[in-house]
C-alpha positions in Angstrom: -191.5 110.3 56.7 -189.9 111.9 54.2 -186.3 112.5 52.5 -184.4 115.7 52.2 -181.3 117.2 50.6 -179.2 120.4 50.7 -175.8 122.1 50.3 -173.8 125.1 51.6 -171.9 126.6 48.3 -170.0 129.1 50.0 -168.8 130.6 46.7 -172.1 130.4 45.3 -172.9 128.5 41.9 -175.5 129.2 39.2 -176.2 125.5 38.9 -177.7 125.8 42.5 -181.6 125.2 41.3 -181.0 122.4 38.9 -178.6 120.6 41.1 -180.8 120.9 44.0 -183.8 119.6 41.8 -181.6 116.8 40.7 -180.6 115.7 44.3 -184.0 116.0 45.6 -185.4 113.8 42.8 -183.3 110.9 43.4 -185.2 110.8 46.8 -188.6 110.4 45.3 -189.4 106.7 47.0 -188.8 108.5 50.2 -191.6 111.0 49.5 -193.8 110.4 46.6 -196.1 112.8 47.5 -194.7 116.3 47.1 -191.6 118.0 46.6 -190.3 121.5 47.5 -187.3 123.7 47.4 -185.7 126.6 48.7 -182.5 128.8 48.2 -180.7 131.5 49.6 -178.8 132.8 46.8 -176.9 135.4 48.9 -175.5 132.7 51.6 -175.2 129.9 48.8 -177.6 127.7 51.0 -180.2 125.4 49.2 -182.6 122.9 50.6 -184.7 120.4 49.0 -187.4 117.9 50.1 -189.6 115.0 49.2 -192.5 114.2 51.5 -194.4 111.3 52.3 -197.7 112.6 54.0 -198.5 111.1 57.2 -199.8 114.1 59.4 -201.5 117.2 58.1 -202.2 116.1 54.3 -202.7 119.6 53.3 -200.3 122.0 51.7 -199.5 123.6 55.3 -197.2 120.7 55.9 -195.4 121.4 52.8 -191.3 121.5 52.9 -189.0 123.2 53.1 -190.8 125.1 55.8 -190.1 128.7 57.1 -190.9 129.7 60.7 -193.3 132.2 61.6 -190.6 135.0 62.1 -188.6 134.0 58.9 -185.4 133.5 61.0 -185.6 129.5 60.1 -185.7 127.3 57.2 -186.2 123.5 58.0 -186.3 120.2 55.8 -187.2 117.4 58.4 -187.4 113.6 57.9 -189.3 111.6 60.6 -192.2 112.0 63.2 -192.4 113.8 66.3 -194.8 111.9 68.4 -195.7 114.2 71.0 -196.2 117.3 68.9 -199.8 118.0 69.9 -198.5 118.3 73.6 -195.8 120.8 72.5 -198.2 122.3 70.4 -200.3 123.2 73.4 -198.0 124.3 75.7 -196.7 126.5 72.7 -200.0 128.1 72.1 -200.3 128.7 76.1 -197.0 130.8 75.6 -198.3 132.7 72.7 -197.6 130.8 69.5 -200.1 130.5 67.0 -200.3 127.8 63.7 -201.3 127.9 60.4 -201.6 124.1 60.0 -201.4 121.0 61.8 -197.9 119.3 61.1 -195.3 118.5 63.5 -192.9 120.3 61.5 -194.6 123.5 62.1 -194.4 122.9 66.0 -190.8 121.9 65.7 -189.9 125.3 64.4 -192.2 127.1 67.0 -190.3 125.3 69.5 -187.1 126.1 68.3 -188.2 129.9 68.2 -189.3 129.6 71.9 -186.7 127.5 73.5 -183.6 127.4 71.1 -182.4 124.6 69.2 -181.0 122.1 72.0 -184.0 122.7 74.7 -186.2 122.0 71.6 -184.8 119.0 70.4 -184.4 117.8 74.2 -188.3 117.8 74.5 -189.1 116.0 71.1 -190.2 112.6 71.4 -189.7 110.4 68.0 -187.5 109.5 65.1 -186.1 112.5 63.1 -183.2 114.0 61.3 -183.4 117.6 60.1 -181.3 120.4 58.8 -181.9 124.0 60.0 -180.7 127.0 58.6 -180.4 130.0 60.7 -180.7 133.2 58.7 -179.6 135.5 61.6 -176.6 133.5 62.7 -175.9 132.2 59.4 -175.4 128.9 60.7 -176.6 125.6 59.6 -177.5 122.6 61.7 -177.7 118.9 61.2 -179.6 116.7 63.9 -180.3 113.3 64.3 -182.6 111.6 66.6 -181.1 109.7 70.1 -181.3 106.0 68.8 -180.4 106.5 65.0 -183.4 105.7 63.6 -183.2 108.3 60.6 -180.3 108.6 58.2 -178.3 111.9 57.6 -175.0 112.2 55.6 -172.9 114.8 55.2 -169.4 115.8 53.1 -167.4 118.4 51.7 -167.1 118.5 48.1 -164.5 121.1 47.4 -165.8 124.0 49.3 -169.4 122.9 49.1 -171.0 121.3 52.1 -173.7 118.3 51.2 -176.1 116.7 53.1 -178.7 114.4 52.7 -180.9 111.6 53.8 -179.2 109.0 51.5 -176.2 108.8 49.8 -177.6 108.5 46.4 -178.8 112.1 46.5 -175.3 113.0 47.3 -174.2 111.2 44.5 -176.7 113.0 42.0 -175.0 116.6 42.6 -173.4 117.6 39.5 -170.0 118.2 41.4 -170.0 115.1 43.2 -166.7 113.6 43.9 -165.4 111.1 46.2 -163.6 107.7 46.6 -164.1 104.4 48.4 -162.5 104.6 51.8 -160.6 101.2 52.0 -160.7 101.5 56.0 -164.3 101.8 56.1 -164.6 98.8 53.8 -162.4 96.6 55.9 -165.0 97.6 58.8 -167.9 96.6 56.4 -166.3 92.9 55.6 -166.1 92.7 59.8 -169.7 93.9 60.6 -171.6 93.5 57.4 -172.4 97.2 57.8 -170.3 100.4 57.6 -170.4 101.7 61.2 -171.3 105.4 61.8 -169.6 107.8 61.6 -168.1 106.4 58.8 -169.6 106.1 55.0 -168.1 104.0 52.5 -167.0 107.1 50.8 -164.1 109.0 52.0 -164.7 112.3 53.5 -168.4 111.3 53.8 -169.8 111.0 57.1 -172.9 110.0 59.1 -174.1 112.4 61.8 -174.1 110.2 65.0 -177.4 109.7 66.9 -178.3 112.1 69.6 -176.0 114.7 68.1 -176.3 118.2 66.8 -173.8 119.7 64.3 -173.5 123.1 63.6 -171.5 124.6 60.7 -170.8 128.2 61.1 -169.4 130.8 59.0 -165.4 130.0 58.1 -166.0 126.2 58.8 -164.7 124.0 56.0 -163.2 120.7 54.9 -160.0 121.3 57.0 -162.1 122.4 60.2 -164.7 120.1 61.9 -168.2 121.3 63.0 -169.1 121.9 66.4 -170.6 118.8 68.0 -173.0 118.7 71.0 -174.7 115.8 72.4 -178.1 116.1 73.4 -178.6 112.4 74.6 -176.1 110.0 75.4 -176.6 106.5 75.2 -173.6 105.7 77.5 -175.1 108.5 79.9 -178.8 106.7 79.7 -177.2 103.3 80.6 -175.1 104.6 83.4 -177.7 106.5 85.1 -179.9 103.6 84.6 -177.6 100.9 86.5 -177.3 103.6 89.5 -181.2 104.2 89.8 -182.7 100.9 89.2 -186.9 101.0 89.2 -188.1 100.0 92.8 -191.2 97.9 93.6 -192.3 94.3 93.2 -191.9 92.2 90.0 -195.7 92.9 89.7 -195.4 96.4 90.1 -192.7 96.4 87.5 -194.8 94.3 85.1 -197.3 96.6 85.5 -195.4 100.0 85.0 -193.8 98.4 81.7 -197.3 97.5 80.3 -198.5 101.1 81.0 -195.6 102.7 79.4 -195.5 100.5 76.6 -198.9 100.9 75.9 -198.7 104.6 76.0 -196.2 104.6 73.7 -197.9 102.4 71.2 -201.0 104.6 71.6 -199.0 107.8 70.6 -197.2 106.1 67.7 -200.6 105.1 66.1 -201.5 108.6 65.4 -201.9 108.8 61.5 -203.9 110.5 59.0 -203.4 107.5 56.7 -204.0 103.9 56.9 -201.7 101.7 59.5 -200.5 98.3 60.2 -197.9 96.2 61.9 -195.1 93.7 61.2 -195.7 90.4 62.8 -193.1 87.5 63.1 -194.9 85.8 65.7 -192.0 86.7 68.1 -192.0 88.3 71.4 -191.5 91.6 70.4 -193.5 92.3 67.3 -196.5 90.0 69.2 -196.3 92.4 72.0 -196.6 95.5 69.9 -199.5 94.1 67.7 -201.0 93.0 70.9 -200.8 96.5 72.5 -202.2 97.7 69.3 -204.9 95.7 69.2 -206.2 96.1 72.5 -206.5 99.8 71.8 -208.0 99.6 68.6 -211.8 99.4 67.7 -211.1 97.4 64.2 -208.7 94.4 63.0 -205.0 95.7 63.0 -203.7 95.2 59.8 -200.6 92.8 60.0 -198.1 91.4 57.6 -195.5 88.7 57.5 -192.9 86.8 55.4 -192.5 83.0 55.2 -189.8 80.7 53.9 -190.5 77.2 52.5 -187.3 76.1 54.5 -188.8 75.0 58.1 -186.1 76.2 60.3 -186.2 79.6 59.0 -190.2 79.9 58.8 -192.0 81.8 61.5 -195.2 82.4 59.1 -197.1 79.6 61.1 -196.4 81.3 64.4 -197.4 84.8 63.2 -200.8 83.1 61.9 -201.5 81.8 65.4 -200.9 84.9 67.2 -202.9 86.9 64.7 -205.7 84.4 65.0 -205.7 84.8 68.7 -205.7 88.4 68.6 -208.3 88.9 65.6 -206.2 90.8 63.4 -206.4 91.0 59.7 -203.7 89.1 58.7 -201.6 89.0 55.4 -198.5 86.7 54.7 -196.7 86.0 51.7 -194.0 83.0 51.2 -190.8 83.7 49.3 -189.8 81.4 46.4 -186.9 81.5 44.2 -188.6 83.9 41.5 -189.0 86.7 44.5 -185.3 86.1 45.5 -184.0 86.5 42.1 -186.3 89.6 41.3 -185.1 91.3 44.7 -181.5 90.7 45.3 -180.0 92.6 42.4 -181.9 95.6 43.7 -180.3 95.5 47.0 -177.4 98.1 46.2 -180.1 100.4 44.9 -182.1 100.2 48.0 -179.1 100.3 50.6 -177.2 102.6 48.7 -173.9 101.6 50.4 -172.6 98.1 50.9 -174.8 96.4 53.5 -174.5 92.8 54.1 -176.9 91.6 56.5 -179.1 89.1 54.5 -182.3 89.6 56.4 -182.3 92.4 54.0 -184.1 90.5 51.5 -187.4 89.5 53.6 -187.4 92.9 55.1 -187.5 94.5 51.7 -190.2 91.7 50.5 -192.4 92.6 53.7 -192.2 96.4 53.3 -193.2 96.1 49.9 -196.0 93.4 50.8 -197.2 96.2 53.5 -197.2 99.2 51.5 -199.7 97.3 49.3 -202.2 98.0 52.2 -201.2 100.6 54.7 -198.7 103.8 54.6 -197.4 103.5 58.1 -196.1 100.3 59.8 -195.2 99.6 63.5 -192.4 97.1 64.3 -190.7 95.5 67.3 -187.2 96.6 66.7 -185.2 96.9 69.8 -186.9 94.7 72.2 -183.8 92.4 71.8 -181.3 94.9 72.4 -183.1 96.4 75.7 -184.4 93.3 77.3 -181.6 90.7 76.5 -183.2 88.8 73.8 -180.2 87.5 71.8 -178.8 84.1 72.3 -175.3 85.3 71.7 -175.7 87.5 75.0 -175.4 83.9 77.0 -173.0 82.6 74.6 -170.7 85.7 75.1 -171.0 85.5 79.0 -170.3 81.9 79.0 -167.3 82.1 76.7 -165.8 85.4 78.7 -166.5 83.4 82.0 -163.9 81.0 80.5 -161.5 83.3 78.8 -161.5 85.8 81.7 -160.2 83.6 83.7 -157.0 83.0 81.6 -154.0 85.4 81.9 -153.9 87.5 78.6 -150.4 86.4 77.5 -151.7 82.7 77.7 -154.4 83.5 75.6 -152.5 85.3 73.3 -150.1 82.2 72.7 -153.4 79.9 72.5 -154.4 82.4 69.4 -151.3 82.1 67.9 -151.3 78.1 68.1 -155.0 78.4 66.7 -153.8 80.5 63.6 -151.2 77.6 63.0 -153.5 74.7 63.0 -153.6 72.9 59.7 -156.8 71.5 57.9 -158.0 68.4 59.8 -161.0 67.7 57.7 -164.5 69.2 57.8 -166.7 69.4 60.8 -166.2 71.1 64.1 -162.3 70.5 64.2 -161.6 71.7 60.6 -158.8 74.1 60.5 -160.8 76.8 59.1 -163.0 76.8 61.9 -160.1 76.7 64.5 -158.2 79.4 62.9 -161.3 81.6 62.5 -161.4 81.3 66.6 -157.9 82.8 66.9 -159.1 86.3 67.1 -161.7 85.7 70.1 -159.2 83.5 72.0 -156.7 86.5 72.0 -159.1 89.4 72.8 -157.7 91.1 76.1 -161.4 92.9 77.0 -164.8 91.4 77.4 -165.7 94.4 74.5 -163.2 93.2 72.2 -164.1 89.7 72.6 -167.5 90.5 71.7 -166.7 92.3 68.5 -165.0 89.3 67.4 -167.7 87.0 68.4 -170.2 88.9 66.4 -167.7 89.7 63.4 -169.0 88.3 60.2 -165.2 88.4 59.2 -162.9 88.5 62.2 -159.5 89.3 60.2 -160.8 91.5 57.3 -157.5 93.0 56.5 -156.6 89.7 54.9 -159.4 90.4 52.3 -159.1 94.2 51.5 -156.1 95.4 49.7 -154.5 98.3 51.7 -157.4 98.2 53.9 -156.5 99.2 57.7 -159.6 99.3 59.9 -160.8 102.3 61.4 -161.7 103.0 64.9 -165.2 102.1 66.3 -166.8 102.2 69.9 -165.3 98.3 70.1 -162.0 99.6 70.0 -162.3 102.8 72.0 -162.5 102.4 76.0 -163.2 105.8 76.3 -166.8 105.3 74.8 -167.4 102.0 76.8 -170.2 102.2 79.6 -169.0 101.7 83.1 -170.3 98.5 84.3 -168.6 95.1 85.4 -171.3 93.0 84.4 -170.5 91.5 80.9 -174.0 91.2 79.5 -174.7 94.7 80.2 -171.4 95.6 78.3 -172.6 93.8 75.3 -176.1 95.0 75.5 -174.8 98.6 75.4 -172.3 97.8 72.3 -175.5 96.7 70.5 -177.4 100.0 71.5 -174.6 101.9 69.9 -173.6 99.8 67.0 -175.5 96.8 65.7 -178.8 98.5 66.4 -178.4 102.0 64.7 -176.0 100.7 61.8 -177.5 97.6 61.1 -181.2 96.9 62.3 -182.0 100.6 61.9 -180.5 101.0 58.5 -182.0 97.6 57.2 -185.7 98.6 58.1 -185.4 102.5 56.9 -183.9 101.6 53.6 -186.6 98.7 53.1 -189.2 100.7 54.0 -188.6 103.8 52.6 -188.1 101.9 49.1 -191.3 101.0 49.2 -192.6 104.5 50.7 -193.9 102.9 53.7 -193.1 104.8 57.1 -191.8 102.4 60.0 -192.1 103.0 63.7 -190.6 101.3 66.6 -192.1 102.0 69.9 -189.4 100.3 71.8 -187.1 103.0 70.6 -189.1 105.6 72.5 -186.5 107.2 74.4 -188.5 106.9 77.6 -188.7 103.2 76.9 -185.0 103.1 76.6 -184.4 104.9 79.9 -186.7 102.6 81.6 -185.4 99.5 80.4 -181.9 100.3 81.5 -183.2 100.9 85.0 -184.9 97.6 85.1 -182.9 94.7 86.9 -180.7 92.4 84.9 -182.5 89.3 86.4 -186.0 90.8 85.2 -184.5 90.4 81.5 -182.7 87.5 81.4 -183.8 84.6 84.1 -183.3 80.8 83.7 -181.5 81.2 80.6 -184.6 82.9 79.1 -184.1 86.5 77.5 -187.1 89.3 77.6 -188.5 87.5 80.7 -190.2 90.8 81.8 -191.4 91.6 78.2 -192.8 87.9 78.3 -194.9 88.7 81.2 -196.6 91.5 79.6 -197.3 89.5 76.6 -198.8 86.8 78.7 -201.5 88.9 79.4 -202.8 89.4 75.9 -201.4 85.8 74.1 -201.5 82.5 75.8 -198.0 81.4 76.8 -198.1 78.3 74.4 -198.4 80.6 71.3 -195.1 82.7 71.9 -192.9 80.8 74.6 -190.4 78.9 72.1 -186.9 79.7 71.5 -186.0 82.7 69.6 -185.5 82.2 65.6 -184.4 85.7 64.3 -185.0 87.1 60.8 -182.4 84.6 59.1 -182.4 83.6 55.8 -181.2 80.3 54.2 -178.1 81.6 52.7 -176.6 78.1 52.2 -179.2 76.9 50.0 -179.5 80.0 48.2 -175.9 80.2 47.4 -175.8 76.4 46.5 -178.9 76.9 44.5 -180.7 79.9 42.6 -178.1 82.5 43.5 -175.3 80.2 42.4 -174.6 81.7 38.9 -175.1 85.4 40.3 -172.7 84.9 43.0 -170.1 83.3 40.6 -170.1 85.9 38.4 -169.4 88.4 41.0 -166.6 86.7 42.4 -164.7 85.8 39.3 -160.8 86.2 40.0 -160.7 88.3 37.2 -163.2 90.8 38.0 -161.8 90.9 41.4 -158.1 91.6 40.3 -159.5 94.4 38.1 -161.3 96.3 40.4 -158.3 96.0 42.9 -160.4 96.2 46.3 -160.5 92.7 47.4 -157.6 89.7 47.8 -159.1 87.7 44.7 -157.4 84.4 45.9 -158.9 84.6 49.5 -162.1 85.3 48.3 -162.0 82.5 45.6 -160.9 80.2 48.5 -163.9 81.0 50.3 -166.4 80.5 47.6 -165.1 77.0 46.5 -165.0 76.2 50.3 -168.7 76.9 50.3 -169.4 75.3 47.1 -167.8 71.8 48.6 -170.6 72.2 51.6 -168.2 73.9 54.2 -170.4 75.3 56.8 -169.9 79.1 58.7 -168.6 81.3 55.8 -171.7 82.4 54.5 -172.0 85.9 56.3 -168.8 87.1 54.9 -169.2 85.7 51.5 -172.9 87.6 51.6 -170.9 90.9 52.7 -168.6 90.3 49.8 -171.1 89.8 47.1 -173.2 92.7 48.4 -170.1 94.9 48.1 -169.5 93.7 44.4 -173.0 93.8 43.4 -172.7 97.8 45.0 -169.9 98.5 42.8 -171.3 97.0 39.7 -174.4 99.5 40.4 -172.2 102.6 41.1 -170.6 102.2 37.7 -173.8 102.1 35.8 -176.1 104.4 38.3 -177.2 107.8 36.8 -179.3 110.3 38.5 -183.1 110.1 37.8 -184.1 112.4 34.8 -180.6 111.8 32.9 
């Protein structure tokens, strides 16, 4: 697990070495163990790398790494879990190796098979930049599910790219402005969806994609884009070729596949552990780890004093049953006040999922003992674990029967409802449902249902929303089942842009590598071949996954309603965070900055302080943007 930076300065620059070092230094948290630089002065290409050593701790794993023929130079972030199998195959074909790193195997595979075919053979999480000295072509590549980040953008005639935005901002000739359309999307979703970033002209490489920048490509001409793996293709293929056999056979197949994936992802030359919430997903991963380990697995959890948000007791019970070496930390006001101001630095662009706080604290706790931690991320999206899937289906079963013109009429009526007092019939709540009522497709209904802010154009000054997978029918998976349509949307939006961003930035801020066995691409492909009635049965999500877990953990310990990784925002904003929030939301400050509608924000804040329910998510998103703005104004690259 690492971080990398680079640029292609077509006109050359005398500042290249110093700029590269400053950019690379800004990612020290992603790689505290080593740094490296490579610069092709004639071509104007520069690569920088920070290393968190996980496999092959020797200098032979140093990056940037040059291929054996000298043709390719690479900087790489992630892990290739099947590199030993690939290495053995390449050795049979005549390749030789000087070290034992997966990076060297990647280069040999690209030399032998070509880039696209090699990437299709890689099993793992990865983002990398590859410079082809023969073809004078720069390739930027990202893994199938979007576990590892990669940004790029043109600053004048120079192409910049990096694992995090802060590294691009550290470049001496950095210049950009906030994209108000992306800001509107952020307030809707609490994250900035790919391919956009908060900055105009800076984009994210999409999951499963290779971008090729060739001579002559510039700001006015997009790079060549090829998709080596498609979530939509996997979904549609899986729906058309269901897994065969009895229920017992399918349970056994899932157990064997997941056990193998977990075993492969436990390979490391450093201490390894796991996040454990006590829920189905993390408990399954830990159970399979412990079943294949000769010593107690190190497990870690975060607890809250507020009972309805606390899963620490459940995690402790599962840890005791499995015999893990368990560590827990309860979050108090002091922890909260210490970590919240750090969020803009950790997340680097506005990020409004409040579970970022316990995730960041959990990563820091875990890093005290281990360098790699496995997680249960992806289980809900693949096996139908979210309650909002069932809620969305029920809602569409009602709305779908109503003609679209009538639904739009109901939406207009809802928008006109005055305040009727507090509670379920408050005018605020009725008006907030208007966009849901007016949705003309299940995809658009789901977007509104899952939005923190359903009409962000009322909060952002001059901010028209940009298009996303929710608004583009050409990108939708073809299925008539509304549950599968919602699960597909999460697989291509919420999972990579919220869940995986949250985990990557929190863990990397602590110099901790996180691995997610459910996101192995073979696991994803298998899950989409599983019939839906084995995922959601009798109203319970993840039914099939539960059958696997019950082989290792007694039912009473894990069969309970899903809690999720929520936080008590209501009490925090009315208690320990009230003064901090009030300062960030001061009307004079909002008006001076000129991004947000001060009157609308002030109204939401005052309602929250009076005890109004349901607006905390959008307020948190606004607060994280405001805090991010302040941080950007004062941020300086390391070394300055």
